[in-house]
N, C-alpha and C positions, 0 to 999 in steps of 0.2 A: 545256587551260587550265591555266596556272600562276597561283596565288593566295596570298594569306596568309590567315589564318582570319577576319580581318572581311571581306575580300572575298569569299570561299569562301562565307561565310553569306548575304551578300546575292544572290549569283549562284544560290545554292540556292533561296532565297525566289523569285527571279523565275522559276525554271524548275518551281515547282510548277504541276501543271496545274489547270485550272477543273474544274467539276464533271462535264461532258461531254466532256471532252479525252481524247486518247490518254495513257496512262499515261507516266511519266517515271522513268527509272532513271538514278542518278548514282554513279559510282564516284568515291570519294576516296582517293588515295593519299597517303601521307606518312610519312617515317621515323620511328622511335620517338621519342615526344616532341615532335612538331610539332603536336600538338593536335587530332586527329582526333575523340578521345571528347569533348573540350571543346567541338568544333564541332555534333557530335551533339546534346549537351544543349542548347546554345543554341538549336539548331533546333526541339529538342522543346518549350523554353520558348516558343517563338513559336507553337505550334500547340494549341489549346485547343479543346474542344468548345464549342457554341454558347452553352450557358448559363455557361461560364466565362469567355468572351473579355471583355475590358476594353476601355477607351477607349484603352489605350496598344497594344494590338496594332495591328501593321501593317496598314494598308487593304489589300485585294484578297488577304489570305491565307487560303486555304480552310479550311473546318473538315474536319479528317481526324483520325480514330482514330489514338493514337500506338501503335505496336506495336514494342517493344523486343525485338533480337534478339542477345544478347552470345554470339559464337561463341566455343566451347570453355569457357563458365560452367558451373556446377552448375544442374542443373534443366532444362536443355534450353530449345529454341527456343517460342516461345509456339504455341497451336494455328493452324495455319495454315488448317485446313478451317473453322475457326469464322469466320474473317475473309474467306474468299475471295470473297464474293459483295457485300462492301460496301466503298466506296471507304476506304482506310487510308493511312498514312505508315508504312512500313517503316523502322526505323532500325536497321542491320545493323554492328555494329562488330567490329573484329578479325577480318575473314573469314579473314585468314592463319592463325588457330589452329583452324578447323573441321576436322574429321575427314571421311571420305569419306562416313559417312552424313549428317551435318549439311550438306554440300555438295549432296548430293543433294536432300534436303529443300528447301535454300533456292532450287535452280534450279527446283523445281517451283513454288514460291511467285512468284519474278520472271516465270517464263514465262507464267504465269497471271495478272499483274497487271489488274484491273478498269480500265476507263475512268475517270478521274478521282483514280486512285491514284497513289502514288510510293513509289519506295525509294531511301534513300541507304545505300550500302555502302562501308564504310572498310577500309583494310588497309594493311600495312606491304609495299611492293614488294620489299623486301630479304629478305622472310622467306616469299615466296609458294614453295608445291612447285612450281609451273611459273611460271617467270619470265614476265611480262605476261598471265598469264591467272589474274585474281583468284578466278575458280569453277572453275579447274582445267580439266583436259582430259576430253572434248572439247569445243570452243567452244560458248557458249549458243545457243539457239535461241528467237526471240520471236516466236511466232505471233501476238499482239496487236499487233506492230508498235509498241512503246513507242519513245519518244525515249530515246535512251542517250547519256548524256553523261560526260566523264571530267574530273576537276579534280585537280591535284597542288599539295598545300600545299608552301610554302617557308618557310624560317627567317626570323625577324625581321631587319629591317634596324637598322642603329645606332640611327635614332630611335625605333624602337620598344621597343628594349632600353633607350634613356633613360626612356622613360614608366615602363618596369615598376621601373627603379631608382629613379626618384622615388616611385613607389606604395610601393616596399619600404623605402626608407631615407630619405625625405623628400626635399625640396628642398635642404635644407641638412646633410643627412646623410651625407655622402662622395659624392654623386652628382656627381662632377667629370667633364669631359671624358675626362681620362686613364682613370678606373676604367670609365666606360662604353664606351671604345673595347676596353679590355683584356678586359672581360667579353663584349663580341661576337666578339673574336678568339678566346678561348679555348672559349667554347660553341657557336661556328659559328652563332649566333642561334637554336639550338633553343630554343623557349619553356620546355619542362619545365625543360631543362638550367639556363636562364637563371634561372628561377624558384627551383630549387633551390640554384644557386650564391649568389643574392643572400640567401637565407636563412641560408646559412653567413657570408656576409659580414657581414650584419647582428649576428649573433650572436658576433662577435669581440670579443677584450678585449686590448688596450684598445681604446677605440672605432674604429670605422673611420673614416679621414680621406679615403679616396679615390684612395690611391696604386695604381700598377699592380702594384707589389709586394706590397701588403697582397691584392689579388685572387688573386695567385698563391701566397701562403701559406695561403688559405682552405682550399685542398685540392680533391678531386674529390668532388663529390656522390654518396653511397652508392649512388643509385638508378642512375647512369651507370656508376659502377665495377662493380656488379653484372652491368649488362647487357653490358658489353664482355668482362668477365672470363669469362662465361658462354659467351660467343661464342667466345671464344680456346679455352676449355677444351673446345669441341665439336669442335676440329680434333684431328686425331691428332698424337701426339706429334713425329713427323717433319716435321709442316707448320707448327706452331706458330713456329719459328724467323722464319717471313716476318712474322708479327705484331709478335714481339718487336723485329725489324729496324726495322719501322715506327714504333714506339714510341721507340727511340732516335734514329732520325734526325729524328721530332718535326716532320714536315711532308711535304706531298705529293711524291713524287718517282718517277722513271721506273722501269720494270720493271727494267732491269739494274742501276741502282743498288742498288735494294732487294733484288734476289736476292744482289748482291755481298755486301752488309752481312749478308745472313743465313747465308750460308757454305754453303748448300744445293747449289749448281751449278746449272747452266741448266736441265736437266731437271727435277729436282725442285723447285728453285725455282718454275719455271712451274706445275708442279701445286699447290704450296702456295698460290701466289698465286690460282690459280682456285678452290680450296676456301675460301680466307679470303674472297674476293668473293661466294662462293654462301652463305656462312654468316652474311653481313654483318659478319664480325669487321672486315674492312677495306673500304673505299668506293673510288669513283674520282671524288675533288671535281672533277678537272680532266681534260679529255681525254688519256688516256696517263699521268697522274699519280695515284699510288695513296698512300693513308693513311688516317686514321681520319676518320670523316663529323664527329664532334666533336673538334677537337684536343686539349681538356681529356683525353680518354680515354688519350692516350699516357701519360700521367702515372700512371694506374691500373695500366697494363700494365707499364710499366717499373719499377715497385716490386716487381712479382712475379717478375721475372726473376732466376735464381740469380746470385749475384754473379760468379763466374768467367765464367759464360756471358756477363753483361752487360759485363765488361771488355773480352771478344773482340768484342762488337758494337760497343763505342765504338771500338776499335783499327780496325775494318774501316771504320768510319764516318768516322775521321779521313783514312784514306788515300783513300777515296772523295771526300771533298771536297777534299782537297788537289788533285784531277784536274779540278776545276771552273776555269773561267776566267769572271770573275776568282775569285781563291780567297776565300773568306770565313774569313779567319785566325783571327778571334776564336772562331769556331765551331769550328775544328779545334783550337784551342788547348784550348777545353772538352772536346773528346771525348779527346784525349790525356791531359789531366788525369784523366778518369774511367777511362780505361784503367791509370793508374798508370804512365804513361811521363813522368816529370818533365823529361827533359833535351828531349824532343819538345815537351812542354807549354810550357817557357820558350822556346824558339827561335820556336815559333808566337806566343807572346805579343808577341814582338819584332817579328816581322814583321806583326802585326797594327796593333801601336802605330805602326810606320814607315808601314804603308799609310794609317792613319787621319791621321796628321801631314800626309803628302803631299797629301791631298786636303781639308785644312783642318778635320778633324773633331776638334779638339783635345780637345774634352770626353770623346768616347768614349776616346779613347787616355789621356787621365787616370784614367778611371774603371777601366780595364782594368789598368792599371799599378798604380794605387793597392792595387787587391784583390790584385794578384800580389805585390807587395812586402810587404804586410802580413801574407804567409803565412810561419810560421817556417821556418827552417831552408833558407832560398833559398842556393844556393851562392855563395861570395864572388864567384866570376868573371861569375855570371849577374847579382848585383845590381850590378857593375861596368858591364854592358851596359845594364841596363834603367832604372837610376836617373837617368842624364843624359837618355834618352829622356823620363821622367815630367818632370823639372825642365823641359827645353826646351817641351815641350806647355802644362807649367802656367804658364810665363812668357808665352809667347803667348796661351794660352786666359784663362779665368777663375779666381778665387780658389779655393782649396781649403785649409781649414785642416788636414786630413789630409795633404795633400801637403808642407806646411810641417813637418809634425811628422816625417812619413816622411823627408824630406831630413835634417833636423837629427839625427835617428838616424843615416843612413847616413855622415854627413860624419865620425862620430866614430869610424867603423870604421877601426882602424888597418890593416887588412889592404888597404885601398884604394889602388891605385896613386895617387902625389902628382897626376899629371894630371887623374884621374877625380874625386879630392876637389877639386881646383881648380875644376873645371867644374861640379860640383854646388853648391860654396860659391857660385859666382857665379848661379847660378839662384836659389838660397835666398835670398841678399841682394836679386835682383831683386824676388822675389815678396814679401819682408817690405816693401820700400820701395812697390812699385806697387799690389799687390793688397792687402796687409795692413794698410799705413798706420803699420807699427812702423819709422819712419825711423831714430831713433838706433841700435837693434839692427841694421837693414839696412846701414847705412852703415859699421859696423864689420865687418860681415861681408865686405861688398864690399872694403873695402880688405885685408882677410887674402886675400881670393880674388885681388886684383891681383897680390899678392907671391907667393902660391904658382904662380900661371900665369907670370909672369914668370919664376921660378926655373926653371921645366922648358921654357922656351921656347916657350910654346903661345900660337898666334894668339890665343886667347882672352882673354890679357891685355889686349888693345886692348879688347875688349867690357866687361871690368871695369872699365877705366881711364874708359871713354866714359859707363858709368853713374855715375861720380862726377862727371861733367862737369853734369849737370843740376840747375840750382839752386834746384827748387821748394821743398825743404824747409828747415826753419828749422835753425839751428844751425852752419852753415858759411858762411863767407864767400864773397863773389864772386871774391876773389883766388884763392882755395884751388881752386874749380871751374876757373878760368882756368888754373891750373898744370896740374891734372889733364887738362886738354884739350891742352897741347902734349905731355905723354906718351902721350896716347892716339892722337893722329895720327902720333907717330913710331912706336909700336907698330903701328899698322894698315899703315902704309907698310912696315914690315919684314915683317909676315905676308905680303904680297903677295895677301891675299885681299879681292876686290872687295866681298864682303857686309861683311866686317869696316869696311873703308873707308866704306862706305856708313851703317853703324850709328855710327860715329863723326861721320860729316857730319851725319846726323840729331840727334844731339845736340848738335852743335856750332851747327846751326840754332836749337834750342831755348835754349841759352845765349845767342847772339848777339841773337836776337830779345827776350828777355826784359829787356835793359837796352838796347834800341835801338840796338846797333852800326850804324853806317852801312852795314857790309857785308852786314848780314843778308839783306837782300833779294837780294843776288847768291848768297849761299850757297843759298837756297831754290831758286833758277833752277838750281843745279849738282845738284840730288836727281835721281838716275836713274830718274825715273816710267816710262820706257818699256823699262826693262830686262826681257829674258825670264826672268831668274833669278829665281824665287820669293823667293829669300833677300833679294836686293837689292831687289826691289819692296816686301816686307814692310816693309824698314827705310825705303824712302822714302816709303811711306805713313805711318809713324810721324812722318817729319820734317815731312811737309806738316800734320799734325794738331798737331805741336808749334807750328807757325809759326802756324797757324790760333788755337790759344789763346792764343799771346802777342800776336797781332794783336788780338784782342779786349781784352785787358786794356790794350794801348796806345791804342787807339780807331781802328783800321783797319776799320771795320766792312764797308766796301764790297769789302774784300779777302778778308775772311773766307770768305763764301759759296764762291767759287771753290778756295779752298784746301781747305775742308772736302768739298765735292763730289768733287773729285780724290781726296782723302785716303781718305773712306769708300769710296770705288767700289774703290781699290786695296786695300784693308783687306779689304774683302767677297771680293774677287777671289783674294786670295793667302791668305785664311784667319787673320785676325788679329783676334778677336772683342774683345780687350781694347781695342785701338787704335779700333776702329769705336764701342765703348761709350763712350770717352773723347770723342770726336767728337760724340757726341749729348750730353753734359755740356756742351760749349762751345756748341752751338746753344741751350741753354737760356740761357747767360750773354748771347749775342747778343740773344736776344728781350728779355730784361728790358732791357738797356742801349739798346736802339733802339725801345723801347715797344711791342712785341708782346706785350701783356699779357693779351690775350682767350684764356682756355684754358690760360695759363701755369701756373697752380697745379696743375690736374689733371695737366698733362704732368710738372711735377715730381714730383708724388706718383705716378704712373705709373711713373716712371723709378727712384725711389726703391725702390718694389715690386719692379721687375724686376731691379734690382741688388742684393738685399736682403744676398747673400751677399758683396759688395764694397763695405764703406762708404765706402773713400776714394774709389772711382770716383764714387760718388753724392754726394759733397761739392758738387759745382756745383750739384745739384737741391736739395740742403739749404739752400745758401746764397741762392738766387733764391727758393725758397718762403719764407724767413724775411725777406727784403727786401720780397716782396710783402705778407707779414702786417704789417710796420711800415707801410708806406704805407696799407693798408688798414683800420688801427686794431685789428688783431687781435692784440693786444699779448701777450694770454694764450698764444697760440701762438708768437709771434714769436722768443721766448727759446729755447723748445725747438728750433725749426727751427734757428736760428742756431748752436745747440750740437750738431748733428747728432743730436737726440734721443738722446743717450746711447751711439750706437752706435759711435763713434769718439774716440778722444781729440783734442781741439781743440789741445792743444799741439803734435801732430805734423801739422797741417792744412798744405798747401801755402802758402808765405808769402803770395801775393797773395789765396788764399780767406780765411787768416786774419785778413789786414788788413783786407779787406772785411767779413766778420762782426763785427771788433772794431769797425768805424767803425759799423755799424748798431746794435751792442750800446750804443756811447756815446750814440749819438743817443737811444736808447730811455731810458737812464739819464737822461739830460739833460730829456726830456720829462716824466719822472717827478719831476723836482725831486731826483735822487739825484746831485748835482754830485760830491761826494766820491769816490763810485764811478766816475763817468763819468771823472774825472780819473786815478784809479788805472789802470783799463783803458787811457787814452789813453798814459799812461807805458809801462806793460808791452807794449802792442802796437808802440809806436814802437821801442821797443829791438829787437823781433825784426826789423823791417824794416832799421834801420841797422845792425845787425849783420850781416845779409845784404848790404847794398850795391846791391840792385837798387831804384833809387829809383823808377822808374815804378810799382812796386807800393805805393806809398805813397798813389796818386790817391784811393783809397775811403776812406782812414782820416783822411787829413790835416786837411780841413775840421772835422770833428767833434772830433778830436783837440785842434785849435787852440782850438775854442770852449770845450770842456772845462776846460782848464787855465787859460784865461783867466777864466772864470766862478769857478774856484776859487781865484783870486787869484794863480795861478803864470804871470803873464804873461812872465817872463824866459825860462821854457822854452818857451813858445808860441813867441815870438820865434825861438829857437833853433831849434825845429822848421823854421819857415818857411825858415830861412837855410839849414840844412842841406838842406832839400829842394831848394831853389834850385841850391845847389852841385852837390848830387848830380846833378840833371837836366842840368847843364851845357847843352850844345848838342844833346842826343839829340833825335831825332824822335819823341817821345811825346805826341800830341795831347791824349789824354785826361788824362793827368799835368799836362802845361802849363796847362790848363782848370783842373784842379784846384789848382795852385798858385796861380793868381790868384784861385780862390775863397777860398782858405786866407788869403790877405792881405787880402781883403775882409772875412772874418769877424774877423782881427785887427784892422784899422782900426775896424771897426763897435763892436768890444767894449772896445778898449783905449784910445781917445782919451781924454785928459785933459778934466774938466770944461770948463775954459775953452776947450778946441778942439773941443767936443762937436759943434756944428754944422757946422764945416768937415770934422771927421772922419767925419761921416754922410754927407756930400757925395762925399767922396772914395771912403768905402766902397761907395755907390751906383755910381759910376763903375765900380769895379773888379768889382763884381757884373755891371754891364752886359756888361764886357768877356768875364768867365766865360761868361754866358749866350750872346753870340754865338758864343764857341768851341764851347760845347755844340751850338748850333743846326747848325754847319757839319760836326758829327761824322757824323750827328746822334744825339743824347740827349737826346730830350724831357721826361723826368723832372728830369734834372739841369738841364736849360735852364729850366724852370719853378721849380724851387727857387732858382735863383740871379736868375731876374726877379724872383720873389716878394721876395729880400733887396733887390734894388736898389729896389724901390718901397717896401718898409717902410723904409729907410734915408731916401728922399726925404721920405716922410710923418713921420717923426720929425724931420728937420730943420726941416720947414715948421712944426711946432708945439714946437720947441725952447723951454723955459723953460715949457712947460704941462704938460709930463709925457706923453711919447709913449708907445706901445705898446711893451710888454716884448718881448725877443727869444724866439725859438721856446722853448717849454718853460717860461718862468718864470711865476709866479704874477702876475696882473696884477688891479688892483682893477677892480671892475665897473664899465664905463663909464657915463656918465650917461646920462638917459633920452634926451637930446638930443646927436645926434653933435658931435664937435669941430668948430669952422668950418674951412672948407678956404678957402685963399687962391686967388686967380685966377690963381696963377702956372703959367704952361703945363708947367713941369716936373713941379708937383704933378699938375695935372690928367691928365698923361700917366701918371704913377704909378699913379693909379686906374684908368685904363683898363688899363694891364698886369697890375695885381691882378685885375681882372675876367678878363681873358684867362688868367691863370693859374689860377683858381678852375674855370675851364671845361675847361682842360687837364687838371688833376686830376682833375676829375670824367669825363672822357673816357677817361683812363687807369684809372678804378678806384680812385684814391688818395683814398680817403673822408677819412681823418684830414687829409690835406693840403688837401683842397678845403674841409673844414669850417673848418679855421685860415685860410685864406686869405678865406673869406668873412667871418668875424669880425672879421679886421682891416679888411676893407672897410667893414663896417658901421661901425665905430668913427668913420669920415670920411665916409661917403655922406650928403648932404643928404636931408632927407625929401622923398618925392616930391609935386610939386604937385597939389593937389586934395584931398589925404588931410587929413582932419579932426585937430585937434590930439588929443593922448593916445593910450594904447594901442588898437589895433584890436580888435574883438570877432570871435573865430573860433568862438564858440559849440561845437559837438561836432567841429569839426575841430582838426587839430593847427595850431598856429601855425608858422611858418617856424621859430623858435628852437626851439620843441618837437620839431619834426621833426629838425632838425640834431642837437639833443641825443640823441634816441631813437636816431638812427642810430648815433650812435659809443657809446652804452651796449650797443647791442645787438652790437657789435665786440668788448665786452669791457674797453672803459676803465672806470676808476673815476670817482667823481665828482669827485674833486682833478684827475685827467688831463684830463678832458672841460673842468672849468674852467679849467685852464691854456691848453687848445688854443684855448677860444672867448673868452677873456678875461673871464671870469665869476666870480663866487665860487661856491664848493661849495654853499653854502646855496641861492643861486638854481638851479644845476643840479639839485639836489635837488627843487626846486618844479616845476621843467620835466618832469622824469622821472614825478612823481607826477600832473601834469596830462595827461601823455600816457597814463600807463595807466590813468587814470580814464575818457578820452575813449575810448580804445579797448577798454577791458574787459580788458586784458593783466594775467595774474596774476604776471608777473615781468619784469624788465628784459628778459632774453633773449626773452620772448615777444612784445616789441615788434616782432619782426621779422616776425612772423605776423597783426600787428593788421588787423582786418576794416575797420576806420572809414576814412573817405575822407581823403585828405590834400591840401592844395593843391598845383598844379603848381610 
């Protein structure tokens, strides 16, 4: 029977005999530290004399006298004659320590067990004098025919180790999945070693945070070290090398490999292995595989091997591992280095990195190469071979600050061949732009790299030029990118390299799609997605993801899913994690614009956490999270998200992201009555887009920038903006930008009409808003559709009451409306506007746009007639929140100030203050935020 400590205890309790039953003898075997003595103590605690049993004792457990017999202990065994004729429970611990006399006496007791008695005998099977016979030879005889059982304890599984870690460290004290897995691996799950290692981990300074490296740094528990070293020392000097070899190999291996590393030869090696197994210095963890029963023990033994001997062991280990298939080159490299063989170490590192790159394990290659190149005194020729490998993997993989520092240092090495320096500079520039977000610096590095590589006629010159084709970052105009495209295409054709041609094509796709070139979709179709060349396929995947990202900004949402599906699958298959992660960011943008908001905030935050070391690639998630916060009225958090929470310089954001974030910040400033701030932000953000010349990227900025400038009194610049936006778009196919252009014209018409033409201007604005709403509905973009539909309704209602003072535009402070709503005409257009406004309020609510829903309902209330049958005057709500109090409370909880709530709901700040006070009094809330947890009932 194989059991853990807990299940063994239950088995023993069930096996104990009744008062008149045959005696029971249970043998419990377990390696050192597996909990045999602890098991006996638990069993003893369950067995109590009748006058000492309590209500917590298990039912059905017989009352037996407890007789401890600790073999090999001072004082000898208990007097067996005294208890021979009464039922008893014999607890015999560590029978492997018993000498011949003690074994004879123990046999006599066990052979004469009375009915109703039981004995539990524990031992270490690896230390028995006669293997398999706990009581020695000859075998036992049992005249009273006792029931004889055998149980073998096994180590803890990972879940049991997790519970022990939680008890020792606390749930939040570094008890991570990574730490638990490492502790289980290193201890083999042996309970005593787990507990000892956890004690060492807990005592670390600085405080343990739960990494595998910290577990390794804790060292070997002294109890384990003493045990394994004593067993090793018990071997003769000629046999110890087999244990040393196992320590250097650091894992179960076959007999031939173990003996080869030991250097003992076949005959002596076999004898040494047998002696090591007999003394339990080594074990057989798997059939035909030999090593330490507790993997952590290898470290203790390795530390005691004399230096020259240890180097020879590492050299032989490297040779043995090199003959395996496939070769674990990273392990081979480590052994060559430990052997002091630097040339072979560096060659093995190179092979390990190449193998990792070929299988898509870029991060593994990066870690190995970074660690190697950071070592002082690496020969220049080795640096020239390894540095390009590091750069290539880093560009394809994920961001590493250390990689950038290492590459920047290497390219300054005058001894590097020009072609190698140019290649390294290319990869450094790509990392600075793509992973680090340091675009101005990266652009300069790429320009130098293109010149260096062109001078040495390297085919990589095309790759450097292609990198200068992508238009996403600020500061360089579209014309410049197009001129680099011409050079890149020519260089790629001259190179004759298909992967290079595909890299240029992928960036051509990104450029063409960004400004809605009519030929863009034809270029997408040319991407060699079926190529069997991994390099070509990797570039094709990048092209697909570039196309998907541009399609999202253009408004081709129906095409995005297919592009992303194919791009992500190809990225995963060819090992391009950077491309794969960028595609995930595009999915977040797609979800925002298409109204798939359920759980979107959590998805954004999870993505930001997962890409914490890549702030640029997380920019999509920061933007979407900020846009959600604006719509939900969480203005306290919105600005922080939109500014990337300080992780990344927003001035270097890709232009479309920067424009969208600026639009949201302008909208936020307008809502807070910070018109001057909004106008300044509008001018600054518009200049970035205009300098770039990719006009579809103005779509998320234009309506808010136009409103800010008109409200700031700069209608001339606003008119120029709209005119330039229209001219820049020309006839290009950019649905989202075309809808935004109509929206911008609607805003301009609504806010800039002369007083004498106010009524006609509002009607024209309503018509334009309606056209924009229809365009957004077709995309579809439900949130933008709702905003523009609300704008149309607002203009119709304002035109209907022109002369009596209509509602203020979004964000402006308005006087509190009269107790009775303004009269509404029977005009069908006005009645339709009210219906549309009700629909908008519901759509905002369905999306989760709390602020927008409250604003739409507030506008609706200013024009809705009183319900029939309701008595005049204000209704009484007793202890329930009134609809207005409910609305005010909801906005207060989201973080809006009284002034901001007043602007949203067309109330005075004083009235807002009264509503909040009333809501807090009725619900017992202690603060504005506490209203979120109000227990009081609210009307539906």
